N, C-alpha and C positions, 0 to 999 in steps of 0.2 A: 539327353533325358534320363533321370535317375531310375533306379530299379522300381522305387515305389510309384513313380510317374508312369512307367512302362506298363505296370501292372494294373494300376488303379484308375489312371487318368489324371490330369492337371486339376487344380481347383483354384478358383479367385478367392480373394479375401473374404467375400460374402458366402462362400461356401458352394457357390454355383460352379460347375465345370465350364472350364474355358473352351474355346472352340478348338476343335482339332483339324488342324489343316494338314500339311505336308502331302505326302504322295497319295495316289487314287486309292480308291477301295478296289481291291482286285477280287472278283468273285469267280471261284472255280466251282465246278459242278456238272451235273448231267445236261446235255441237250437232247431232247425228246420230243417226239410227237405223241400227244396223248389221245387214246381211244377212249372216250368217256362214255359209260353205258349206265342206264337207269333200269333199276329192278324195282318193279311196282309192288313190293311186298318187303318183309323183313326177313333177313338172312336167319336170324335166330330161331324163327319159326320152323325151320327146315334142318335144324342140327339136333342130331339125337346125342345126348351128354354122354351115355355109356357106351357109345359106339364110334367116338370120335378117332379110335385108332385105326378104323377102316373107312375113313371119310371118303365118300364118293357122291358129289352132289354136283347137279347142273342147275343154273338159274337162266331162266329165259327172259331176256331184256327187252323192252319195247322202245328203246331209243338208243341211238348210238352218234357221237360226233367225234371228229377228228380235228383237233387243235393243237396249235405249237405250245410246247411246254418244256419241262425240264427244270430241276432245281435251280441251276445256274442261271439261265435266262429269265425265270420268274423273280428271282430275286434281284437281278440286275435291272429289269424293266421296273420293278416298285421303286428301286432307288432313283432310277431316271424320273420316274413321275413326281418324285419329291425333291428334284432339284439337283440330284447328284450327276455325276458323270462317271459311272463305273466302268472299269474294264472286265470284259468276259473273257476268262481264260479256259477254253473247251474244246473238245474235239467233236465233230458232227460228220455227218455223210454228204454224198453228192446231192441228195434231195434237200438241204437245208440252205440253198443260196438265197432263195426268196426270203426265208426266215431270218437269214443273217441280215439281208437288206433292210428289212423291216424293223429289227432291233436297232440299227443303225440310225434309222429315221426317227426312232423314239427317244435318241439321246444316249444309247449305250456304245460304248467303244468296243468295236468288234474286231480290233486289229489282232487280238490273241484268240480269236475263234478259227480253227484250222478245219478246214473241209477235205475228207478223205474221199477221192473218186472212186474207190473200189469198195465201198461199204455204204450201207444205209444207215440213216441216223437211228439212234436209239428209239425204242418205242414203250410206252407205258400203256397197259389194258386195266382198266378199273372199272368195275361196278359198284354202284352206290344204292343203298336201299333206302327206304322211307324214313329210317331214323338217321340217316347220314353216315351210316356204317359202310366201309368199303372194303372190297376183295381185289386184290390187284397181282399182276405179273408184270415184270419188267425184263424187255430184251435189250441186250447190251449194245449190239451194233457198233458204231464207231467210237462210242464212248470208251472201249477198251483201249483205244490209243491215246487217251489222255495221260496214261502212265510214261509217255514219252514227251510230254510237255510240260517242262518244269517252270517254276515261278519265274526263273531267270528270263523266260521268254516273253514276260509282260513288258509293254513299252515303256514302263517307268517303274522305279522302286516304289512298292506299295507302302500306303500309309496304314492299310488294314487289309489283311487276308481273310476271306470268307471259305472256309473249307466245308461245302455243303455235299450231299450225297452224290457219288461219282463212282468210277472204277475203283475198287479197293485199293489197288497198287497206287493209284493216282492219289488217293487220299492220304496214304501213308507218306508218298513221295513229298507231298506239300506240307505235311504236319512236321516231317523231318527238316526240310528245308528251311520252314518258318522258324523253327527252334535253333537251327545252327546260325541263320542270319539275325536272329532275335527280332523277328518281325512279330507285331501284333497280330495274333490270329484268332479267329473264331471257330471253334470245332463244332460242327453240327452233323453229327453222323445220321440222324433222323432214321429213316427206314433201312439204312445199311447196318444198324446195330445186330440185325438177324444174320447178317453175312460176315461181319467183321469179327476177327478173333480177339480173345481177351488181350493178347498182346499187342494187336493193332489199335484197340480201344485206348489201352494204357499209353501207347506213345503218343496217339492224339491228345489225351488229356494232359500228358507231361508238357507239351509245349503251348497250350492253349491259354490264352488271356481270358476267353469266354467259351463255355459250353452251353448248347442249346439243345434241349430234349423235352418231349412231352412225358407225361406221366408214365405211360406203358414203356416207352424206350429207357426212361430212367430205371425202370424195374428190370428189364435185360441187362441193361449196362451194369448194375450192381450185383446181379447174378453172375454175369460173365467174370467180371473183375475181381469180386469179393470184396469191393469197397462199399462202404454204407453210404447212404445219401448225405448223412452228417459229415462223414470224412470229404467226400467230394466238395461239399460247402466249404470246408475248411481249407483245402488246398487250392481251391480255384480263385482268382480273382473276382470273377463274376461267374454266377450259375444262373441259367434262365429255365425255368420249367413251365411249359405251356399245359393248360388244363381244359382245352376245348371250349365249351360253352360256359366254363367257370372262371375263364380269365387266364391269368399266368401270375408266376412270382419269380421276382429277381432278387437274388442275394448277392449283394455287392461288397467288396471290401472297402470299408470305410475306417481310415486311421488304423487302430491296432485290432479292429475288428470286423464284423460283417454286419450289414443292415439289411432287414428282409423288407421287401416292398411287394405288397398284395396288390395286383393290378385287376380291376374288374373290366370284365368284357364288354366291348361297344355293342349298342344295340342294332339288331337287323332290321332295315326299313324296307318293307317289302316281303320278297320271298327268298328265303335261303336256298340258292339254286345248286351249288356244287361246292363241296369242301375241298376239292383238288386245288392245291396251290396257296390255301388260306394261310398256312404256317409260312410259306415263303414270302408272302405280303407281309406278315407280322414281323419277319426278320428285317425286312427292308425298311419298314417303319421304325423300328428299333435303332437300326444300324444309322438311318439318316438323322434321327435325334441325336445320337450319340455324337456323330461328326459336327452337329451344329453346337454341341456344348451344353445339351440341356440335362435336367436332372433325370434320374433313372425313373422316377414315377411318371414323369412326361413322355420319356422314351417308351416306357411300357403301353402307356395309354395311346401313343402314336401308333405303336405296332398294332394294337386291338382295332383302332379305326382303320388302318390299311387293310386288316384282316377281313372285315365285314365288306369292304368294297369287292374284295375277291370273292367272298361267300356268296354275294347276291350275282355275280357274274356267270355265265354259262362256259366256264373254263378257267384255267389258272391265271389269266392275265386280264384284269378288268379293263373296260374302256377307259381312255385317258381322262383324268380329272384334274382340275386346277388346284393350286395351293389355296386359294380362297375356298373353294368347294370342301376341301380337307379340313380348313380351320372351321368352317361352320358345322361340319359333321363332328369334329371333336368337341366343340362347345355345346352342341346338342347333348352330348353324352357326359361330359366332365366340367362343363361351365368354361368361362373365359379364361384363356391362358395366353397372357401377353408375350411369353417365350416363343409362342410360335409365329410371332410376327416376322422372326428370322427367315421362315419359310418364303416369304414373299421377298425378301431381301437377298437370298441365296442365288 
C-alpha cells in the first residue's frame, strides 16, 4: 500500500472507493454497564450563571434503567448489525460474562475481551433532561486494566483500529502501537478529551488516519492543543465532526486537497428516547460504509441512519434490524442508493 492509499484509501477508475478488505476491524474502548436516568425537566433552568464556581445541585429523577453499554461494545455491536465481524479488544469485570456471551451471539468476535475476576465492570451514570442534554459520571472499574492489553493481543492483524474512549493510558498505548505498526487508526477521544492531556491528544492525532469529534469536543481539543480547526483539517486525512441534530461534516483528503461533505441528519420516526450511544452507532455506520468501499457522502448518511435507530431505543444498543430495514430507512431519508445493495451481499 502506498502512503497515499494508506492515508486516503484506494479509488477505482470511476472515482469510487474500492472495497477495503484485509484484516478485521479491531474496536478498542470501554465496556460498561449504563445506568440511564430521566430528569423530567431542563437542567439549564436550575443553573445560576453567576454562581457556577459554587455549583451544588441535585436532580431528582423519575426513571432509571441498567443496560449493557460502553463505547467499545456499542460500536462493535453496530458494526455487527451491518454485516461486519468486528473484534472487540477490551477489559471488563467478572460481572460481564453474560454480556460477553450476548455480544458473541450478535456476531462480535469477543476473543479479545478479557474478564478480570477481582473487579467490577466499569459503570456509566447519566441523567438526561427533556432537551436531551446529559450530565454523567463514569466509574473506571476493570477498564483500567485495558492498559495491559496491547493491539498485539488481537486474534488477527487489524485492517482498521478504532481507538474509542477508554482508560487514558490504554488509548495512548493503542495510538502509539498503531503509529509504530503503520496501522490505519480512527482516533475517537469523545468524552475523554476532558481527561486527556494536550500531549496525549497530540500523540493520538499524530498517528490517526481519521479523527472523530463533536462540536464541543473539537473546541476542547483545539483549546488544549493550540491547533485550530483549519490546521487539523489540513494535517488529517479524514476529520469527522458531528453536530447532533444538525448532522455531521466529513472533511476528507482528495488528491492534493480536501473535500468537505455536509451530511444532513436522518429523521426520527416516533420518539427520541435516549441519546446515549447515538454517536457510537454513527461511527459504526460510517466505518461499515468505508469497509464496503462507499463514497464519503453515503458513509455519513449510513452513520446518520444508524444513529437514529439508536436514538429511538431505550439504551445505547438498538434492537437488531435487518440490512433490508436499514436500506428502507436510508431511502426514506436520502432517496434510493444502489451502492447500499452491498449490504445485502456482504
